C-alpha positions, 0 to 999 in steps of 0.5 A: 500500500502506498504512503502519502508522501508527508508520511515519510517524514515525521517531526516531533518538534517538543518532545526533546531537547532537539526537534526530532524527525522520523524517516520512514526510508529504510528499504533493507529494513523489517520489523521481523528480525527475530523470524530467522528463529522460525526458520531455523525451527523450520529447518529442524522439523521440516513442517513447511516441506511436509506440507508442500509435498502433501498438495498436488499442484494443479496449475498450468506450469508455464503460468507459475510465479510462486513455488508451492513451498514458498507460498506455503513458507510465506503463509506460515511464517507470516502467521507466527509473525502475527499476520493471520489473513491473506489481506496481510500479503500486501503489508510484508509483500516487499519485507526483506526479512519475509522474502528471505524466509520464502527462499528469495533474496531480501533485497533484490528478489522479487515480491512474494504472492499477493492476497488473490494468489494466497486465496486461490490456494486456499480455496483450489486445495482439495479434500484429498490435499488436506487429508495428506496435509494432516497426516504429513502434520502428525507424521512430522511431528512423531518422527521429529519427536522419535528422533529427539527422544531416539524412540524411547519414551515410557510414556505418551499422553494424548490429549484431544480437545473441541473448542469454539471458533465463532463465525461472523458471516456465511461460512459454509457449515457454521451453525448455532451452537447453544452451549456456546451461544454463537453462531461457530465452528468446533475445531478439534486439536490433538496434543502429545505429551512424551514422559513428564515434559511440561510441553504438550505438542500440537499434532492435529487441527481438524475443522468440524461443523459447529452442530456436531458433538465433542466426539465427532472424528475422535476415533478416526484422529486417535487410530491414525496417532496411535498406529504412528506412535506404536510404530515409532515407540514401540516400548511406550505406554499410551494414554488417553485423557478426554473431557466428558464429550468423548464418553460414548460407548463408541470410544469406550470401546474403541479405546478398550480394543486398543488396550491403552490407558485412558482417563474420560470425564463422565457428566454426572447422572442419578446412578453416579450422583448416588454412588457419590451422596455417602461421601457428599454428606461428609464432605458437606459437614467437613466444609461447614466446620472449616468454611473452606472448599473440602474435597474427598475421593472413593471409587465404584463400578459402573455400567451405562445401559448402552455399555457391553461392560462395567467399567471403573469410575472414580469420583471426587466429592466436593463442596466449594466455598467462595467468599460472598457466595453460597456453598455449592456442590461439585461432584466429578466422575472419571472413567478410567482402566487405571489402577492407581487410587481415586485421588492420585489418578485425578489430582496427578494425571487427570487434572493435568489436562487442564494445561492443554486449555492453555495451549488452545488459548495460545492458538486462539490468542497468539496465532489467531486460530479462529480467523476462519473468515473464508466462505468454504468450509475447506478453505477454513480447514486449510487455513487452520492447519497452516495455523497449526504448522506456525504453532508448532514452529513456535512451540519448537522455539519455546523448547530451545528456549528452556532454562531461559526467562522465556523457557515458559513464555506464552507464545504471543510473549515469544511473539513480541519479545523475539520475533518481532525485532527491528532489523536492517538486511545487508547483501553480498555475493558471499553472505547475507547479514542481518543487523539487529539491536545492540541493546535487544533486552533478551539478547542472552535467550536469543543466543541460546535459542539460535545455537540449540536450533543449529546456529553458531558463532560467526 
């Protein structure tokens, strides 16, 4: 976009001891200098190449200006830098850092793909392309962690969770959802946790219509990832954690047939409340005496009418007390085939799935996962796969930041403090030089991340 000529120079006459002028004429400058870390992360993971190779290029070869891998690179890196919409292409088309990330010369290279080109790609991908991209995303992540851990994980935990994606237009298959009280999509995301690591790694991102229940598509996702994990980690124990919407007979039967560990929240009903009532009476007395929130744990065998056999249900009898409010009964039930005590299972294993909510918030608030503004449902599925790839790169940067002040930072914080970094680019016949601020506050963290991602001293 061309800016008014008067905006090239701004004068601030009374802010400092001397009149200050801001001049916008740095053609080799960029505000995304730290995004070279994204490129380094992708070199290790290979996620962009895997996605690009999954797409069939149906364009006429003689008319191609932007190769598929360049376009995918442009979109994935742009999303990670905060340019989540195709319309943002005009803002960064001649940015030297973004041209370099896409494989072009930062100064003399041609401009990046325009918004119409990016939109055509989103809308031209077939369902076969998208299925292959989803498989490539999952297989690339599992293979990377197999290599990282040398295939020696003792325990791998799989978490699936739906999330709401409000829509604001005529998007295909957007429906009103009474639970979320809005028109929306209900995408499902999947995460892997290896051993007792703090990070849950994204491996699946599936868009679904706004009127489906939580379990739709879950078995298909689980079947593919379990097969891949058993091939890459033959000695690992697999554990599945799911919320209450997944507590269907089909899901339970599938997990039993796969002989995996599972913990699935179960919505309360009269039978389950009857199991817990004696313990609830006890915990009400404890809470009344202490004037605090109290809880106790127990278990029983339970068989719903649609189940073939009994399963173990553990339950937490809890009374919640908050200042200024009436005490509230809060019984919780989890169906599981684990053998540990009810309290240990609930507090030390099941409750850890709450961290997945933080990952989902990062997707929404850090990378605009819900920017599904295409009219076509298929195009929106394509878009959230690219957002998933951006998130995976950011997760790898955070993993490389372990031990620094950014080791557990939110994705949005990493984006602001590490990626959005003023830079000037210079090129010669032999090399490209990126000049970054000497006074950069997180220089030590940047150095550590860069070295862990493959950089060396110049």
